[in-house]
N, C-alpha and C positions, 0 to 999 in steps of 0.2 A: 725116271721121275722128272716131269717137266717143271715141277715148282722150283722157283729160284728164290733164295733169300737175298736180302740186300747185299751181303757179301758176294754172293754169286752173280747178281746183276753187275756189280761193280767190276768183277773179274772178267766176265764174258764181254762186257763193254770195252775193257781195255784190249783184250785179245782181238776183238773185232775191229777196233780202230787203229791199232798199232800199224797195220799194214796200209792204212788209208792217209797217214799223216803226210807223207811225201806227195800224195796224189790229189789232196783236198782241192787245191786250185784248178787242176786239170778237170776234176769231176764237176766243179762248179761251172767252169766254162762250157763244158760239153752238155750240161743239163738243158733240156728244151725249156725255153721260156724263163730261165733263171734271170732274176733281176740283175745279179752281178755280171751277167754276160754282156749287158748293154749299158749299164749305169756308169758314167764317168767317175763316180765316187767309189766304185768297187775297189776291193783290196787288190786285185790283180792289176788294174789300170793305175792305180796309185803306186804300184811297184812294191807293195809290202810282201814280205815273206809270210806264207801262211803259218798261223800260230799253232803250237802244239795243243791239241785238245786238252781241256782241264782234266778230263777223266784219266788221263795218263798219270796224273799225280795221285797215287794211292792215298786213300784216307786211313787214319789209324782206327783201332777198334773202338775207342772211346766215341769218336764221331759217328762211326757205323752203328754203334749201339743206340745212340741217341736218335739217329735217322730211323732205325727199326722201331724204336719205341713210338716215334711220331706216326709212323705208318700204322701202328696199331689203332691210332685215333684219327685216321684219315677221313672218316665219315663225320666227324664233328665240324660244325660250321665256324668254330673259332680257330681252325687250323691255320698256323702261321707259315705261309709258303715262302716267306723271305728267310726265316730261320731254317726251314727244311732245305732251301737251296744252298744255304751256307754249309749245312751238315753234309750235304752230298757233294760238296766242292763244285757247285755249279751244274750239277747233273739232275736237278729236280725233276725235269720232265721224263727223262729216260727211266729213272728209278721209280717214279710214281706210275708210269705206264706198265712197266714190268710187274709191279705189285699188283695193280688192278686187273691185268690179264690173268694173273694167278688167282686172284679172288674169285673171278668169274669162270675160272677154268677154260678160258678162250683158247689157250695154246693147245690144250688137248682137244678141244671141241673142233677147231679148225685145222688141227694137225700142222701147226706152224712150226717152221724151222727156227730154232732159237738163234742161230747165227744171222739168219736173214732178218728176223725180227729185230735184233739188236742193232744190226746195220741200218735198217730203216729208221728206227728211233733215233739212232745217232745222227743220221742225215738230216732228219727233221729238226732236231735240236741245234745242230750245227748251222742250218740255214736260217735260224731266227737271228737277228742283228743285235748283239749284245750291247752295241753302243746306243740303241734306242732306249730312252728312259722308261718307256711304257711297253711298246709292242716288241717284246722279247720273249725268250723261252721261259722266263718266270711267270709272265702273264699267261702264256699257254698252259703251264702247269697249274696255275691258279684256276683257270676256266676248266681244265680237266677235273680238278678236285671238286669244284662246284658242280660239274656235270654228274660226278659219281654220286654226290649227295642227292641230286634230283632223280637220278635213276633208282634210288632207294626209296623214294617216296612211296608209301603204301598204295596210293591210288594208281601208280604207274607200274610199280615193280612186278606185281603179280601177273601182268600181261606181256612183259617184255620177253622177246626171244633172244638167243645168243647173239643172232645177227644184228638185232636192235642195239644191244649193249655194245658189240664190237664197233658199229657204226657211230654210236654216240661218242664213244671214248676216242676213237680215231679222228672224228671231225673236231672235237674240242682241242686235241693235241695239235693238229695241223691248220686250224682255221685261220691263222694269221702268219703262216710260215713265209719267210723272205719278205716281211713288210718293210718298206723302204724308210718308214718313219715320217712320211708325208702322206696327205690325204688325196682323195680322188680329184677334187677341183685343182690341186696343185699340179697333178699329172696332165690333167686335160689343158690347163693354160700355159704349161711348158711344153705342150706337144710331145708328150713322151710316147715312145713307141707302144707301151702297154695300153694307153688310152685309145690310140688308133687301132690297135689290135682288137680290143673288146668294144669298140664303138662307143666309148664314153659311158658304158653302162656296166655297173658292178665291176669296175676295173680291178680293183684290188682283190676282191673276193674270188673273181675269175682266176686271177694269177695265183692265189693261194691254192685253189683247187687243182689247177693244171700242174702247179709244181708238186703237189701231193701225189698226183697221178704219176708223174714223171718218177718221183722217188720210189713209188710202189713198184713200178716196172723195172727200175734200175736195180733195186734190191731183190727182186724176184720173190717178194713175200707171198704173193698170191699166185705164183706160177704153177703150183701143184693143183689148183682148183680148176673146174671146168671153165672154159673161156667165156661162156655167157654168164656164169656167176661172178667172175672177176669184173666183167663190164658192168654188171648190175651193181656191184659194190662201188665201183667207181662213180657211176652216175649218182647213186644215193649219197655218197660223200659229197658230191658236187651240190646237190639240192640242199644239203645241210649247211655246208659252208656259205653258199650263196645267200641263204636266209639271214646270215648276220650282217648283210648290207643294211646300214642304218637308214638309207633312203627307202627301204621297204617297210620300215617300222609301222606305219600306219596300216599298210596292207595286211600284215600278219596280225596286228592288234585287233583290227575290225573283225577279221575272220575268226579269231580266237573268242572274241566277245560274242559274236553271233552264235557260234557253237555252244557256248556256255548258257546264253539266253534260251536257246532252243532245246537244250539238254539232249543234244543228238550225237554226242561223242560216242563212239563205240570202239573201245580199245582192243576189241577182238579183231578188228579190221586193220590190216597192215597200213593202209593208207592213212588211217587216223592216228595210229601209234607213230607213223613217220612225221605227221604234222605236229604231234606233241613233242617229238625229238627236236624238231626245228624250233619250237617255242622254248624248250628247255635250253637249248644251245644259246638262243638269244638272251634268255635270262642269265646264263652263266657268264656270257660275254660282257655284260654290263652290271654284274652283281656287286661291283666294288662298294657302291653306297650302302649296300645292305649288309656289309661286313661290320665287325666291331670297329669303333672309331680309330683305335691305334693302326689297324690295318688299312681301313678305308682311306684315312687321311694320307697315307704314304702313296697309295695308288692315284689319289687325286693330284697330289703334287707332281707325280711322275708324268701323268698325262698332259698336264698343263705346261710342264717343262717341254714336252715334245711339241705341243702346240707353238710355244714360244720360239723354239728353235726353227720351226718352219716359218714363222713370221719374220725371224731375223733373216732367214735365207731370202724371203720375198723382198724385204727392204733392201738387201744387199744387192739384188738384181732388178731394182726398181719395178717390182711387180706389186699389184694391189694386195695388201695384207688381208688374209683370209679371216673370216669371222672367228673369233675366240683365240686368235693367234697373236694379238698385239698385247705384249706385256704391259704396256703403258696405260692401257684402257680396259683390258679384260683381266679382272683379278680371279684368283683361284675360287674364293667363296662365291663370287657372282656366277662364274662358269658352273660350279657344282650345283648351286641352287637352281639354275636353269635346266641343267642336265636331269636333276632329280625330279623336278616338277613336270617336265614335258616329255621325258623319255622313260625314266625308270619307274616312277610311281605308277603310271597307267598300266605298264606291262605286269608289274608285280602284284598290283591289286587283283587283276585277272588270274594270275597264277594262283594267288590265295584263294580265289573262288574255286579253281579247278581242284586244288588239293582238299577242299571241303571242311575246313582248312586243316592243315597239318601243323604240328609243333614248329617245324622248320619254317614254313611259310610265315607263320605269325611272328617267329624271332626275327626273320629277315625284315618284315615291315616295322617291327619295333626299332631295330637298328636303323633303318631308313629314316624314320621320323626323328629319332634323336640326332643323327648325323646332319639332317637338314636344319634342325634347330641350332646345332653347333656352327654350321656354316653361316646361318643367319646372324649369329652373335659375332662371329669373326668379321663378317661383312660390315656390321654396324661400327666396327672399330676403325674402318677406313674413312678418310676424309671424303666430302662430297665430290671433290675433283676426281677421286679414284673411281667413283662410281658412274661418272658421265660416259655415255656411249656403250652402256652395257645392255641395251635393250635387245640387241641380237642374241645375247646369250640367255635372256630371260623369256623373250617372246619371239621364237623363230617364225619366219614367214613361210608360207607355203608348206610343202611336204617336210616332215621333220628330218633334219639332218642334211638338208641340201648344201648348207654352207661349210660345215666341218665334219670330219670323220671322228665323231665322238666314239670312244671305245665301246 
């Protein structure tokens, strides 16, 4: 029986990772294109001993029971990923992916080896930087849960193949793997090797994809499949992950809008389904403002904290502070109002049209409008001096997202 309970997922993860504890640093160093291999802020170069994965500390039955209860409601939009991460002792991504693979019977369909699967998922989770306030494994789990909700949309679900579902979940889980906590402009102006390697284009997204491919090959997860099928999966994963580049927002939005205006989307075509998966992943990646206020506000504060940390780093090294990264002039409410108005609303309004509309898409828009109103109220509470210099957050110039890597 390939089905795993939450208890079994935890047990297999422990067994799979126990043999890797002492070699985690060596693995990170060897991995092709790993950010830690080059970055002077890496754990290895700072001389830190690799930590013991949190999964080695077994959870008691009460916590596992609560986690299992939450998984029974994983398709609801008010799913609290922060609580779920606490209940799984920081293993929300691995536990969620194991559960969803079982829901869709992907383990049986693709004849996946459970040890290899858990090793791959453990590697992905481990390579997210827990010190990042926003771009960490909890964000990946949140995006994966949102993607699951979108895959269940009636307009889409009846057309999806097992491969479509596999790709959608895998891309969601790994879309920000090994994110350094700074954006593309920072890497470019500091002449980071990744910026040179990817010629200043989709630098982070290319790294996330290549890192994922490296982990797929290292874990051997797809080694039993025909070589051409493995390569096709790798390429399609790349196409999905690269679509999350915020600098390509207008490109995808305009294409999506044209398809809806022309009513020419045919989800029986693999190419059209892949495009909708790209749109779904983009929606999942920036869906925080569409969550209930209690969850949405936490994500907003986290991403702004990550921006501010980058701004502090730029200030420390006498670099020009990037847009949205100056804590003295860029408030959280102002950043969020601009983000919602120019990035989130246009995309989710088109997604609402695509779903014709669904209850979920209407719920998301309702939350979005309420959250925008809440941020507007909070912004009014700031003094005029707090609001000066916010035009970049509210009226971005040129291509959306050129200045800052908004999540």
